N, C-alpha and C positions, 0 to 999 in steps of 0.2 A: 484577603485574596484566597480563593478556594484552591485547595491542593489538587494537583493532578491525580486522578483516580485510576489505578491500574488493577486489572483482573489478572492474577498470576495463578497458573494451574500447573502443578508439579507434584508427582507422587513420591519423589525422593525427599523425605522430610528433613534430612540434614542439609542438603543443598538448598531447599526452600527456606529454611530458617536463616541461613547465612545471606541468601539473596534478598529476602524480605528485609532483614535488618539493615543491609547496606542501602537499599532503596529508600527505606524510611528515614535513614540518617541523612539522605540527600533531599528530603522534603516531600517525597511522594507518599500518597495514601495507597496502601496495598491491601487488596481484598484477595484472600488466598483460598484456593480449593485444591484438593488432592485427587479429584477424579472428574471426568468429563461431564457426568450427569449433574453433579452439584454445580459445576461451573455454568452449565447451560441454564439451569434454574436461576442463577444469580443474574446473568446478563440479560435474561428475558424479563427481569422485573425491575432493573435499575440501570442507570447510565454509567458508562465507563469511558475513559479517554483513550485507552489502549489495552490490548489483550496480549499477554505473553503465555504461550501454550507449549507445554512439553508435548512431543509427538506420541510417546509411549505412555498412555494413561489407562488406568483401570476403568471399567464400565463403559467408557466411550473414549476412543483414541483421539488425539489432537486433530488429525485430519478430518475425521467425522464431525468433531466439535466445530471446527472452522467452517465446514460446509453448512452446518445447521445455523451458525451465527450469520453467515452471508445471506441466508434466506430472508432475514428481517433487518439486517444492518449491513449495508454495503460499505459504509464510510469508515467504520472504526478500524484503525491499523491493527493488524495481526502479525506478531512476530513468533515464529516457531523456534523452539529449543529442541535439539535432537543430538543423539549420539551417532546417528547415521551420517556417514560422510559422503555417500555417493551423490553425484549430481542429479541422477534420475529421481531419487527420493525428494531432493530439494525442489526440482522443477515440478514434480507432481504436487507438492504443497502449494506452490505459487499458482498452479493451474486451478486449484480449488478455491483460490481467493486470498491466499496469504500475501503479505507484503514483503517479508524478509525472513531470514534464517540466521540463527547463531548455532554453531556446532559446539557441543560439549567436548571437553571442558572449556569454559569461557571465563573471561575476566569481567568483574563488575563494571569496569571502565568501558569495555566493549558494549555491554548491554545498555548502559546509560547513554552512550553515544548514539546507539540505534534509536532509543526512546526519544532523545532530544531532536534527532533529525525529523521524526514524524510529528512531534509536537510543534516544532518550528513551522512546519507546513500547514498545521491545522489551526493557526491563529486567525483564520478568516482575513488574511492579509496578503493579497497577491504580491508578486515581486515588484510590480511597479507602484505599489502603495495605494492603488485605487480600490476601495472597498466596494463590494456588490457589483463589480464589473461584469458585464455580460458580453461575451464574444460571439458575434454572429458569423457563421461561415456556411455558405450554401444554404441548405434547409435546416441547419442545426443552430441551436442556441446553447452556449456553454457558460456556466457560472463556476469559475475556478474556486471562489470562496466557499460555495456550497457543494462543490464536487458533483454538480448535476448537469447532465447532458440531455437536451430535449429536442425532439423533432416531431412536429405536429402535436398530437395529443399524447405521444409516448415520451415518458420521462425515465431516464436511466441514472441511478445513483452510482457514482464511481468511488472506488477506493482512493485513499490518499495518493498512492503511487500512480494509479491510473490518471488521476486528475493532474498531478504534477507533470507527468510525461506528456499528456495532451496539451497542457498549457505551454510547455516548452516548444513542442512541435508547432503549435499555432503562432507563437511569438516569432518563429523562424520559418513560417510557411514558404514554400517554393525554394527553400535553401537546402542544399545538400549538407547534412550534418554528419560529421564523423562519429563513429561509435563512442570513442573516448570523450568527445565533446558532450554528448548526451549523458553518458554515465557520470561524468564529473558534475554536471549541472543538476541531475535528478537523483543519482545514487550517492554522490559525494566521493566516489572512487571509480577506478576503471579496472577492478579486479576481474579475473576470468569468470567467476561465478556470477558476479553482477552483470557481466556481458550476456551470459546465458539467460539470466533473469530478465534482462531487458527484452530479449526476443519473445519471451512469454507474454510480457505486458504489451508489446506491439501487437501480438496476435489477438490479445483480448480487446484492444482498441479497434482493430480492424473489424472484428465481429460487430462492435457497436456502431461502426460507421458504414457498414456494407449496404444499408438500406438506401444510401444515396450514392449512385455511381460517379457523381461529380467530385466526391471526396475519396482520396486514396492515400495510403502510406506506402510509398515505393521503397523497395530494398535496392540499395546501390551496392553492387557486388564489391566486396573487399573494402568498402568505405563506410557505409552507414545507412541512413534513412533520409527520406524527404517527404514531407506532407504536401500534397498537391490538392488545390481546390480550384476546379475549373470554373471559369467565369466568376471569379471571386470579387465580391464588393464588400469589403470589410466595414463593419460598424461596431461600435462599442459604447 
């Protein structure tokens, strides 16, 4: 069985040594870079299962690196590591295409939990156990396994979290979903920052769906969200 391959980018060599050692002890294969330029060269030339990026990096910062990665790889999960604690910085990273954040100092258990959440969703195994399932709604076709949304000739590759959120909304279409219900199903918790994060991902999905006015994600004030598909005739 092939090991999960992680690209880990961190310029604090002491922290990176401890983190790499702990991840490798848990069976992961860790490819390390201490600056953004070297990391970009690596991910441009070989596949990885997940990226862990420090925000403050020499030569190219983590935000810029994530933006560059997203130009050619929409699907790979990106976790930011940062000493910045403000919600604005975190939201900015998510808007660039990041999937999650860990604030320094962090425990290795917290990092491993984040990694495992994304890897669990990436096993090409939708929640109902049907592989290669295609969900048709209005003019869209969505493959949860491949994180791919298409309409006509246009194909959009989704990140892991975008795909997980869209799948959950589609499974519960026309139903009013409470914020905590979505958060626990897709994020695994209902913490405050996860709630802010969810709003960013809903906004990202709305942009992808706006070409079809029959599909909309409604905000239900003080409650949550509802995915509405007008004249929906579901097939899968």
